Residue frames as qw, qx, qy, qz and C-alpha x, y, z in Angstrom:
[[0.522, -0.162, -0.380, -0.747, 45.38, -112.26, 190.10],
 [0.663, -0.190, 0.502, -0.521, 42.79, -113.96, 192.27],
 [0.202, -0.194, 0.945, 0.167, 42.79, -117.69, 191.74],
 [0.067, -0.325, -0.877, -0.347, 39.14, -118.29, 191.04],
 [0.388, -0.052, 0.174, -0.903, 35.57, -117.12, 191.40],
 [0.190, -0.264, -0.941, -0.092, 32.70, -119.34, 192.52],
 [0.391, -0.327, -0.027, -0.860, 29.21, -118.72, 193.88],
 [0.263, 0.048, 0.833, -0.484, 26.99, -120.00, 196.65],
 [0.075, 0.442, 0.864, 0.231, 23.60, -121.47, 195.86],
 [0.005, 0.776, 0.425, -0.466, 21.96, -118.28, 197.23],
 [0.023, -0.578, 0.317, 0.752, 23.91, -116.22, 194.69],
 [0.082, 0.024, 0.855, 0.511, 23.02, -118.62, 191.89],
 [0.085, 0.629, 0.765, -0.108, 19.31, -118.33, 192.76],
 [0.036, 0.799, 0.141, -0.583, 19.46, -114.52, 192.71],
 [0.094, -0.387, 0.599, 0.695, 21.43, -114.62, 189.46],
 [0.127, 0.291, 0.894, 0.318, 18.81, -116.86, 187.81],
 [0.082, 0.775, 0.550, -0.301, 16.04, -114.41, 188.86],
 [0.018, -0.727, 0.158, 0.668, 17.95, -111.46, 187.39],
 [0.117, -0.171, 0.778, 0.594, 18.70, -113.32, 184.14],
 [0.165, 0.509, 0.842, 0.069, 15.02, -114.26, 183.83],
 [0.065, 0.859, 0.347, -0.369, 14.11, -110.55, 184.08],
 [0.035, 0.868, -0.234, -0.436, 17.00, -108.98, 182.11],
 [0.836, 0.521, -0.165, 0.047, 18.61, -111.62, 179.92],
 [0.828, 0.093, -0.246, 0.496, 22.36, -112.31, 179.92],
 [0.296, -0.950, 0.068, -0.073, 24.42, -110.42, 182.50],
 [0.661, 0.358, -0.401, 0.524, 28.00, -109.79, 183.54],
 [0.588, -0.761, -0.173, 0.211, 29.69, -108.97, 186.85],
 [0.455, 0.604, -0.265, 0.599, 32.37, -106.41, 187.61],
 [0.666, -0.650, -0.233, 0.282, 34.24, -106.02, 190.91],
 [0.352, 0.737, -0.182, 0.548, 36.18, -102.78, 191.36],
 [0.560, -0.162, -0.512, 0.631, 38.23, -101.53, 194.24],
 [0.057, -0.513, -0.066, -0.854, 36.21, -98.33, 194.63],
 [0.092, 0.050, 0.668, -0.737, 34.33, -97.14, 197.68],
 [0.556, 0.206, 0.238, -0.769, 30.61, -97.36, 198.30],
 [0.882, 0.321, 0.130, -0.321, 28.87, -99.29, 195.48],
 [0.548, 0.649, -0.526, -0.038, 32.26, -100.01, 193.87],
 [0.151, -0.451, 0.836, -0.274, 33.24, -102.29, 196.74],
 [0.710, 0.125, 0.604, -0.340, 30.42, -104.74, 195.93],
 [0.296, 0.037, 0.801, 0.520, 30.22, -107.00, 192.92],
 [0.410, 0.441, 0.067, -0.795, 28.02, -105.21, 190.41],
 [0.458, 0.257, 0.832, 0.180, 25.75, -107.03, 188.02],
 [0.253, 0.513, -0.159, -0.805, 24.98, -105.42, 184.65],
 [0.829, 0.478, 0.196, -0.215, 23.21, -106.42, 181.46],
 [0.772, -0.051, 0.400, 0.491, 25.81, -108.18, 179.28],
 [0.498, 0.399, 0.326, 0.697, 27.80, -105.66, 177.30],
 [0.082, -0.907, -0.265, -0.315, 26.46, -102.53, 179.08],
 [0.506, -0.811, 0.159, 0.246, 29.51, -102.03, 181.27],
 [0.578, 0.749, -0.292, 0.139, 32.57, -100.80, 179.40],
 [0.887, -0.336, 0.001, 0.317, 35.60, -102.77, 180.49],
 [0.037, -0.931, 0.332, 0.148, 38.93, -101.02, 180.98],
 [0.596, 0.585, -0.548, 0.047, 42.27, -102.09, 179.62],
 [0.056, 0.426, -0.800, 0.419, 43.31, -103.37, 183.06],
 [0.777, -0.146, 0.266, -0.551, 40.16, -105.35, 183.89],
 [0.063, 0.304, -0.949, -0.053, 40.71, -109.09, 184.28],
 [0.798, -0.123, -0.291, -0.513, 38.24, -111.87, 183.63],
 [0.319, -0.419, 0.787, -0.321, 38.38, -114.31, 186.59],
 [0.102, 0.108, 0.986, 0.073, 35.83, -116.75, 185.27],
 [0.421, -0.255, -0.418, -0.763, 32.09, -117.20, 184.95],
 [0.295, 0.070, 0.764, -0.569, 29.21, -117.85, 187.26],
 [0.505, 0.455, 0.714, -0.168, 26.55, -119.91, 185.47],
 [0.510, 0.544, 0.476, 0.467, 27.59, -118.35, 182.15],
 [0.017, -0.991, -0.099, -0.084, 27.86, -114.79, 183.46],
 [0.659, 0.361, -0.276, 0.599, 31.42, -113.49, 183.05],
 [0.520, -0.821, -0.150, 0.181, 33.03, -112.08, 186.19],
 [0.525, 0.586, -0.134, 0.603, 35.59, -109.29, 185.77],
 [0.553, -0.725, -0.187, 0.366, 37.72, -107.50, 188.36],
 [0.164, 0.966, -0.194, 0.045, 39.79, -104.32, 188.18],
 [0.752, 0.396, -0.411, 0.330, 43.47, -105.02, 187.65],
 [0.008, 0.543, -0.533, 0.649, 44.60, -103.27, 190.87],
 [0.740, -0.307, 0.291, -0.523, 42.01, -105.21, 192.85],
 [0.965, 0.158, -0.209, -0.032, 43.08, -108.48, 191.22],
 [0.501, 0.479, -0.528, 0.490, 46.69, -107.78, 192.25],
 [0.300, -0.485, 0.468, -0.675, 45.62, -106.93, 195.81],
 [0.845, -0.137, 0.287, -0.429, 43.64, -110.18, 196.09],
 [0.554, 0.471, -0.680, -0.096, 46.30, -112.34, 194.50],
 [0.245, 0.135, -0.920, 0.276, 46.19, -115.87, 195.93],
 [0.359, 0.128, 0.574, -0.725, 42.56, -115.50, 197.04],
 [0.011, -0.343, -0.872, -0.351, 39.50, -117.46, 195.92],
 [0.292, -0.014, 0.103, -0.951, 36.47, -115.19, 195.57],
 [0.007, -0.369, -0.929, 0.023, 33.08, -116.60, 196.57],
 [0.249, -0.217, -0.185, -0.926, 30.05, -114.64, 195.44],
 [0.063, -0.356, -0.872, 0.329, 27.18, -114.89, 197.90],
 [0.231, -0.541, -0.356, -0.726, 23.71, -113.28, 198.17],
 [0.246, -0.264, -0.685, 0.633, 22.62, -111.73, 201.46],
 [0.020, -0.838, -0.542, 0.056, 19.70, -109.58, 202.66],
 [0.258, -0.606, 0.011, 0.752, 20.08, -105.91, 201.78],
 [0.466, 0.834, 0.104, -0.277, 20.16, -103.42, 198.95],
 [0.792, 0.201, 0.275, 0.507, 22.34, -103.88, 195.90],
 [0.325, -0.262, 0.156, 0.895, 24.53, -101.19, 194.38],
 [0.315, 0.582, 0.170, -0.730, 22.67, -98.26, 192.81],
 [0.473, 0.528, -0.430, -0.559, 23.45, -99.35, 189.24],
 [0.024, -0.193, 0.980, 0.046, 23.54, -103.11, 189.86],
 [0.541, -0.158, -0.581, -0.587, 20.67, -105.33, 188.73],
 [0.439, -0.281, -0.808, 0.274, 20.37, -106.78, 192.25],
 [0.044, 0.011, 0.298, -0.954, 19.19, -103.38, 193.54],
 [0.550, -0.055, -0.043, -0.832, 15.56, -103.32, 194.69],
 [0.726, -0.037, -0.650, -0.222, 15.32, -107.09, 195.26],
 [0.627, -0.659, 0.222, -0.352, 16.06, -106.87, 199.01],
 [0.902, -0.211, 0.243, 0.288, 19.02, -109.21, 198.39],
 [0.255, 0.900, -0.333, -0.115, 22.44, -108.23, 197.17],
 [0.885, 0.263, -0.275, 0.267, 25.60, -109.85, 195.95],
 [0.421, -0.842, 0.335, -0.046, 28.55, -109.95, 198.36],
 [0.646, 0.499, -0.554, 0.162, 32.15, -111.10, 197.94],
 [0.777, -0.565, 0.276, -0.034, 33.57, -113.54, 200.43],
 [0.521, 0.665, -0.534, 0.042, 37.08, -114.86, 200.14],
 [0.904, -0.381, 0.163, 0.109, 39.41, -117.63, 201.20],
 [0.032, -0.775, 0.584, 0.240, 43.18, -117.56, 200.98],
 [0.930, 0.304, -0.199, -0.054, 44.64, -120.10, 198.58],
 [0.780, -0.453, 0.292, 0.318, 47.66, -122.13, 199.50],
 [0.135, 0.769, -0.477, -0.403, 50.75, -120.98, 197.62],
 [0.841, 0.379, -0.351, -0.161, 51.84, -123.33, 194.82],
 [0.536, 0.361, -0.709, 0.283, 53.76, -126.35, 196.10],
 [0.196, -0.257, 0.678, -0.660, 52.11, -126.48, 199.53]]
């Protein structure tokens, strides 16, 4: 599983705007193509989690989940959620804001190094 999830200040600003408009939210990162390759932001409880989804942590109170296969593929990686210019995923709450969430990553040192 990925080691952690954090967010840049730009992502936190966008998240605060979305929460102000929609109330509590959650994130899900899948390994799919197209929109599925971006972190998606949904109203809390409106995305049905699968048996293999893994909670990595929270960003300012918003839980962040990742598909199990994606978590395994990114094992030993810290995920950093950022916000950049562009369109969000079709079903994500960042869509239409001319900014979107983006995953950046850094490799973590293996234990004992």
